[in-house]
C-alpha positions in Angstrom: 90.9 70.6 83.6 94.6 69.6 83.2 95.0 72.3 80.5 93.7 75.0 82.9 96.1 73.8 85.6 99.0 74.0 83.2 98.0 77.6 82.3 98.0 78.6 85.9 101.5 77.0 86.5 102.8 78.8 83.4 101.4 82.1 84.5 102.9 81.6 87.9 106.4 80.9 86.4 106.1 84.0 84.1 105.3 86.2 87.1 108.0 84.9 89.2 110.8 85.0 86.7 109.8 87.9 84.5 112.4 90.8 84.5 109.4 93.2 84.9 109.2 92.1 88.5 112.9 92.0 89.3 113.9 94.5 91.9 117.5 95.4 92.7 118.4 97.1 95.9 120.8 100.0 95.7 123.2 101.5 98.1 124.5 105.0 98.3 127.8 105.8 96.6 128.1 109.6 96.9 125.9 112.2 98.6 125.7 115.9 98.7 122.8 117.6 100.6 122.7 121.2 101.5 120.1 123.4 103.4 120.0 127.0 102.3 118.1 129.9 103.9 118.0 133.5 104.6 118.3 135.8 107.7 117.9 139.4 108.5 121.7 139.7 108.3 122.8 137.4 105.5 121.9 134.3 103.4 123.4 131.0 104.7 124.1 127.4 103.7 124.6 124.3 105.8 125.7 120.9 104.6 124.7 117.5 105.9 128.1 115.7 106.3 126.4 112.3 106.9 123.5 111.0 104.8 122.1 107.4 104.8 120.1 106.2 101.9 118.5 102.8 101.0 116.0 101.7 98.4 115.2 99.5 95.4 114.6 100.1 91.7 113.0 98.1 88.9 115.2 98.8 85.9 114.2 97.5 82.5 116.2 98.1 79.3 118.2 100.8 81.2 115.0 102.5 82.2 113.7 103.1 85.7 110.1 101.8 85.9 109.5 101.6 89.6 110.9 102.8 92.9 110.4 101.0 96.2 111.3 101.5 99.9 113.5 104.5 99.4 114.6 106.0 102.7 116.9 108.8 103.8 118.2 109.4 107.3 120.3 112.5 108.3 121.6 112.9 111.8 120.8 116.5 112.8 124.2 117.0 114.3 125.9 116.1 111.0 124.5 119.4 109.6 127.4 122.0 109.6 127.1 125.6 108.6 129.6 127.7 106.7 128.9 130.3 109.5 130.4 128.2 112.2 129.5 126.6 115.5 127.1 129.3 116.8 124.9 128.8 113.8 125.2 125.0 114.2 124.0 125.2 117.8 121.0 127.3 116.7 120.2 124.8 114.0 120.3 121.8 116.5 118.0 123.8 118.9 115.5 124.5 116.1 115.4 120.8 115.2 115.0 119.8 118.8 117.9 117.4 118.3 118.1 116.2 121.9 114.7 114.5 121.5 114.8 114.1 117.7 118.3 113.3 116.6 117.5 112.4 113.0 115.7 113.8 110.0 114.0 111.0 108.0 112.3 110.7 104.7 110.2 107.6 103.7 109.2 107.3 100.1 105.6 106.3 99.4 105.0 106.4 95.7 106.1 108.0 92.5 104.9 108.8 89.0 107.8 108.2 86.5 108.2 109.8 83.1 111.0 110.3 80.7 113.0 108.7 77.9 116.5 107.7 77.1 118.6 107.8 80.3 116.8 110.8 81.9 113.7 110.4 84.0 111.5 112.5 86.2 110.0 111.1 89.4 107.0 113.0 90.9 107.2 111.6 94.4 105.3 111.6 97.6 106.8 110.7 100.9 106.8 111.3 104.6 109.3 113.8 106.0 109.9 113.7 109.7 111.9 116.3 111.5 111.8 118.1 114.9 109.2 115.5 116.1 106.7 116.2 113.4 105.8 114.2 110.3 104.3 115.7 107.1 103.7 114.2 103.7 105.5 116.2 101.0 105.6 116.0 97.2 109.0 116.4 95.5 110.3 116.3 91.9 113.4 114.1 91.6 115.5 113.9 88.5 116.9 110.4 87.9 119.7 109.7 85.4 120.9 106.2 84.4 124.6 106.3 84.2 126.7 104.2 81.8 128.1 102.0 84.6 124.6 101.1 86.0 124.6 103.7 88.8 121.6 106.1 89.2 122.1 109.8 89.9 119.2 111.4 91.9 119.0 115.2 92.1 116.3 117.5 93.4 115.4 120.6 95.4 112.5 121.3 97.8 111.4 124.3 99.8 110.3 123.6 103.3 108.6 126.0 105.8 110.0 125.2 109.2 106.9 126.4 111.0 104.8 123.7 109.3 106.9 121.2 111.4 106.4 123.1 114.6 109.9 124.5 114.4 110.9 128.0 115.6 113.3 129.7 113.2 116.6 130.5 115.0 117.4 134.0 116.2 120.6 135.5 117.5 122.0 138.6 119.3 118.9 139.0 121.5 116.5 138.4 118.6 117.9 141.1 116.4 119.1 138.6 113.8 116.3 136.4 112.6 116.4 133.4 110.3 113.6 133.2 107.6 111.1 130.4 108.1 111.6 128.9 104.6 114.6 126.8 103.7 115.6 125.0 100.5 117.0 121.5 100.5 119.2 120.6 97.6 120.5 117.1 97.0 122.6 115.1 94.6 122.9 111.4 95.3 124.5 108.6 93.3 123.4 105.1 94.1 124.8 101.8 92.9 123.3 98.3 92.6 123.7 96.2 95.7 121.9 93.0 95.2 119.0 91.4 93.4 115.8 91.1 95.5 113.5 88.1 95.2 
């Protein structure tokens, strides 16, 4: 009976202190996120000038083995167009920014594959914008950098109408924005602290 008790204690200690279960929280170091689309007049690109990111990774032998609690928040009014203020106002109106000031993404799970310092994360998460929430799948490329940072890059096409959004129009409706936009991002995150 004492032997069994010792085995339970040993197993508990292994679980608690094994590197396989050690999670490290990461904070954002650099971000670049753009939203690209089309219109009946010209293509356009807007950039999110403010992006908040948080999350945790399990890293073993310089390999990402698990992602946890990754979240992104973008204030709608931080989105700025290369076409100027008129386009920005139309964007804020489409996102219903007065009632829904932020775009948020909450990671749910991921299948991780890859070798060396390069990994592919097939993720599922909840995207909330314009007051609607929808689960989306997204492929994210992760690269372990030599200094311990992780670079995350990806691209995702989103149809605005699936979130109850009305694509912007201008000049009495003669200029119409296409309903589909492409989100491109390139984040670098850096270790913050070890989690228990």
